[in-house]
N, C-alpha and C positions, 0 to 999 in steps of 0.2 A: 825504575818505572818508565823513565823517558825513553830508554832503549826499547822497552816493550811496546810503547806507543809508536815509536819510530818504525819498529819492525811490523806492527799491525798496519800502519799507514802504508808502508812499502808493499806489504803483501796485498792489501786492498787495492792499491794502485796497479800492481801487476795483474791481479785478478780482473780488475776493470779493463785493463788493456787487452787481456786475452779475450774477454767477452766482446769487447768492441771489435777487435780484429776478427773473431769468429763470426760475429753478426755480419760484418762487412763482407767477409769471404763467402758466407752463405748467400747473401744478397747477390753478389757477383755471379755465383754459380747458378743461382735461380734465373737471373737475367740472361745468362749465357744459354741456359737450357731453353728458356722461352724463345730466344732468338733462333736457335736451331729448329725448334718446333715450328716457328713462323716460316722459316725457310722451307721446311718440308711441306707445310700446308700450301705455300705459294707454288712450290714445284708441282705438287699434285694438281692444283687448280690449273696451272699452266699446261700440264700434260693433258688434263681433261678438256681444256679449251682447244688445244691443238687437235685432239681426237675428234671433237665435235666439228671443228672447222674442216677437217679432212672428210668426215662423213657428209657434211652439208655440201662441200664442193663436189664430192663424188655424185651426189644426187643431182646437183645443178648440171654437172657435165653430162650425166645420163639423160636428163631432161632435154638438154641442147641437142644431143644426138637423136633422141626419139622425136623431138619436134621437127628436126630437119627431114627425117624419114616420113613423118606424118604430112608435112607440108608438100613433099614431093608427090605423095599420093593424091592430095587434094588439087595439085596443079595438073594432074594427069587426067586423061579421059577414061571412061570405062573400057573402050575398045583397046586403048594402050595397056591398061592394067590387066586385061584378060588375055593379051597376046602372049604367046609362048616365049619363055625366056625373061619376061618382065617379073622381077621379084620385089617390086616396091612394096606391095601389100605384105608380103612375107617378111621383108626387112622391118617394116613398121610393127608387125605383130611380134617379131622377135624382141623388140624393146620392152614388151610388157613384163617379161620375167625379170629383166634387168632393173626396170623401174621398181618392181615389187621388192626385189632384193635390197636395193638402195633405200627404199622407203622403210623397210623393216629395220635397217640400221639407224635411220633417223628416228624411228619410233623408240628404239632402245636408248638412243642418246638423249632424246627429249629436247626441249620441254614438250609438254602435252599439246600445246597449241600448234607447234610445228609438226608433231606426229599426226595430229588431226588433218593438217593441210596436206601432208604426204599421202595419207589415205585417200583424201579427196582427189588428189592429182592422179592417183592410180585409176580411180573410178572414171574421172573425166577423160583420161587417155583411152581407156577401154571403150567407153561410150562413143567417143569420137571415131575410133576405128570401126566399131560396129555400124555407125552411121555411114561411114565411107563404103563399107561392104554392102550395106543396104542400097546405097545409090547405084553401085555397080550392078547389083542383082536386079534392080528395078529398071535400069537403063543400059542393058548389055551392049547395045549397038551405038550408043551415043558417042559423039566425037568431041562434045564440049567437056571442059574440065569439071571435076566433081564439085568444086566450089560454085560453079555456075548452075549445076543441076540440083544442088542441095535445096531441100524444102526448108521452111522456116524452123520446123522442129529439129531437123538435122543440123541446121546452122547454130542452134542453141548449144548443141554438144560441142561443136567446134569453138564457139565463143567461150564456153565454160573452161575448156582446156587452155585456150590462149590466155584467158584472164587469170587463171590460177597460178601460172608459172611465175609471173613477177611478184605475186603475193607471197609465194613460198620463199622466194629469194629475199624479200624484205623481212619476213619473219625470221629467217636464218640469220641475217645480219643483226637484227634486233636481239636475238637470243645470244649471239656472240658478244655483242656490245654490253648487254645486261650482265653477262658473266664477268667481263672485264671490270665493269663498274663495281660489281659486288665484291670482287677480289680486292680492288683498291680500297673500298670502304672498310673491309674487314681488316686490312693491314693498318689503316689509319686508326681504327678503333683500338687496336692492340697497342 
C-alpha cells in the first residue's frame, strides 16, 4: 500500500507540475499577445498622429502662401491691381481652392473644433478677398493702398482672417498634443 500511496503522491506531484507549468506558459503567451497588441495600437496611433500632423502642416503652409498673396493685394493700389499684367488678385483668388482642399482634409482628420476653425478660415479668406475686390471696384483710380482705402466694414473682414490664422495653428498644436497625451495615458493604463 505504501507503494500505491507513493505512486499516487508522485502522480499528483507530476500533475500539479504540469498544471503549474501550463498555467505559467498560458500567462506568458497572453502577456506576449497583449504586448504585441499594445505595439500595434501604438503604431496605429503614431501613424494617425503623423497623418494629422502632415494634414495640419499642409493647411498651415497653404495659409502662409495665401496670406502672403492676400497681403500683397492689400499693400497694392487699385490702379496697380487693375493694370495689365498684374495678377496679384488672380493669385490670391487661386489660393481659395487650395485652402478649401486642405481644409477638407483637416475636416476629415478632425477633431471637430479644428474642422470648424478650418471652415471659418475659408469663409474669412473669401470675405477678405471680396472686400479687396469691392475696394478696387469702388476706387478704380485710387493710388493709395487698399488697406488705406478700406472702410471699417471691409477692415473687419481683414481682421477676421488675420485673427483666425493663429487660432487655427494653436488648435492644431493642441489637437496633436492631446493625441500624444492620450496615447501615453492609454499605454500607462495597460
